N, C-alpha and C positions, 0 to 999 in steps of 0.2 A: 503493500499499500504505500510502498514512499513517493512520495513527491508529489501527491495529486492534487490538481486544483479544481478539479472535476466538479460539475452540478448537472443537478437534473434539467428539464427542460419541463416549463409551464404544460402541465395537463398531461404529461409520461408519465408512467408509473417506473420507480428505482427498479434496474434489475438486482438482482440475486448478487451478493458481495463476491462469490466464487465464480460466477458466468462473466461478471461486468471484467474482474482483473484478469482473468485468464485469456480474455478476447484483449483486450486493452492489451495484455504483453506481445500477442500473436500476432498482433498488428504490424509490427515491424521487429526487424532481426534484433534491436537493441531498442527498450524506452529511454535508458537514462545514459548518463556521459560514463560510468564504469567508476565513476572517483568518487570518494567520501565525501559526506557534505562536510562543509567550511568549520560549521559552528562543532559539528564534532571535532575536527580535529584542536578547535582552539580552547573547545571546554574539557578535552579528555587531557592533551598532552601532558599535564603534568601528572596525570594520576598513575598509581604504582600499577602495572599490570594482572590481572587476575582472573576472573569471569565474568563474562558479559551478556546481556541479554540482549539482543538488536529485533526489537516490534517492527512490523510491516517492512522486512528486508528489503523487498525488490528482488532487484538482480545482483545484490551483495556488493557494494560499494562500501559501504560502512563498516559492516560484516570484516571485508577482507583488509582493509584498514588495520582495525583493532588488532585483526589476526597476525599482519605482519608486525604490528608492533607489540607482538610479546602478549597480547589476550587471546584465552580461553574463552570461544564464540559458541554462542546457541542463537543462529536466525531463523524466524520462524514470520514466514508470510503465505498468503491463502492461492497464490498463483504456482501452481506444479514448472510452467515454464518459467516465471522467473528465476526460480528454486534451482531449479538443472542449468540455467547460465551462469548461476553464482558456484555453484560447485566446480562447474568445466572452469572458470576464471580463476577459482582456487586450486586445484590441480594442474592447470598450467602454472602456478605461483609457488607450487610447493606448500601449501598450506591447507591438503587435505586434514591432518590428524588434527589442524585447532579450529574445525569452524563443524560445530553440527548443524544440518539444514534440517527445518522441520516444515512441513506443509500442515497448516493449520490455520482454521477459521480465529481470529483474536478474540472475536465473541464470545465463544464458548471454550475456547482453549487454558489449560490451569499449567501455570511456569510452575517448572520443578526446582527452586531457588535454593536457597539464596545467592544472588548473585552480586559481586560488588560495582558492577555498571550495570545500568538498564534505559535502554536509549531508544526515545519514540519520535521518530522525523515522521512529519506530517502524514499522522493519522487524521486523514480527514477526505472525505469519498461521497461519490454521490450514491453509491449504494449503502443500506442499511450498515451501521457503525456506531456500536453503544459505546462513543469514544471515553465517555467520565467512568465506565465500567472497566474498561478495558486498561485505563491510569492507576484507578485504585489497585488491582490486584498486580498492576507490577508493581507499585511503591508495596507494597506489602513483599513483595519478594526482595528487596535492597536489603543487604546483608549490613549489619553495623559498620558503621563507615566509610558505606558506600552513597556512591552514585545513582541520582535518577535524574536525566537531561531529558524533557519535554521541548520541542522544537515544532515549529508550525507557520502554516500562511497568517501574515496579520493584513495580507493586503492582497486581489488578486492580481497578477503581471497583466500587462496591458492589453499583450497578446490572447489571454484566454478569449476563447468562443463561447465559454461555458455563462452561462447565467449566476449574478450573485447570490439567487437566494436556492436556500435550502441547505448550505454545508455551513456552518457557523463556522465563526477566524476569531475563538478567544485569542482575549492580550495573556500576559504572562501571570498578570494579578487575577485574571479571570480561571485561568490554570492553578493558580494555586487554591484557592478560595474555592473549585470542585475537590479539589485534592483531601479537603477534612483533616490535614496532616496536624498532629499534635507539636505547636511551635518549639515545647521542650526538645522535642527527638529528633528537629531537623532543621538546617540551618542554610540559608538562601544565599547560593555561591551567585546567583547571576539571574536577576528576574528584568528584563528588556527587552525595549523593540529591538532589531538590530538589520541594518539597511546591509545588504551584498549586491554586488553586480552579476546581473545575467544578463543570457542572452537566447532569444526569442527564436520559434523558428525559421523563420526568414531572416535572422539577422538581427532580427532589433537589440539595442543593448537598452538598460534600464537598471534603474534600481529596484529592488524587491527590498517587503520589509517582513522580517520574520517574529515572532514571538518566542524569547528563547526561555525558559527557565530550567535553572540547575540547583539542583536540592543535594546535602550530602548530610545522611541520618547519623545521630549523635553514636560516635563507637559506645561500645560496653567499657562500664569504667573498671 
């Protein structure tokens, strides 16, 4: 589900998640760049590698970057096609043993943590997606001293052909509120709207804005 900014059109019923995302990835040989999200690189740069959970891993750009930097990664996505591409890229990079690929619907999948890092980038979808439920479940799997990183679109790209209704774009503050975490057990590392340069499908260049929330769970005394 990585990097979605799609929306349903007026009068159209939303497709089921598995069908939508499998069709989305089958439309082309590659949906995304294969590079890690810049926010992950920045927010995880100084973390001590351990176990990581990548929710909505797509074709594996983030999972590959984490594995290359010493993490043992569980990458979960609903699209078998996306995961097969990630697994092939991992094999080509000699990282097969560092990433576990799981095909699952995050709406019902139960993580088997704890994890030292749980990362969720752009869990925003025109197909049904209980985002808050997924993020609540994700937060519960973060190990003491571990980190939760949630990144979302704060605005839609100017080249988006989707309608802006139907998919919420919560701010970092709103995500934090929705998580309902005990402030005594979590520390805010980053809570901000962050701009990044991006290139559209026809070469358009624009500054996009993401909501970034990074939280650290209090270590056990």
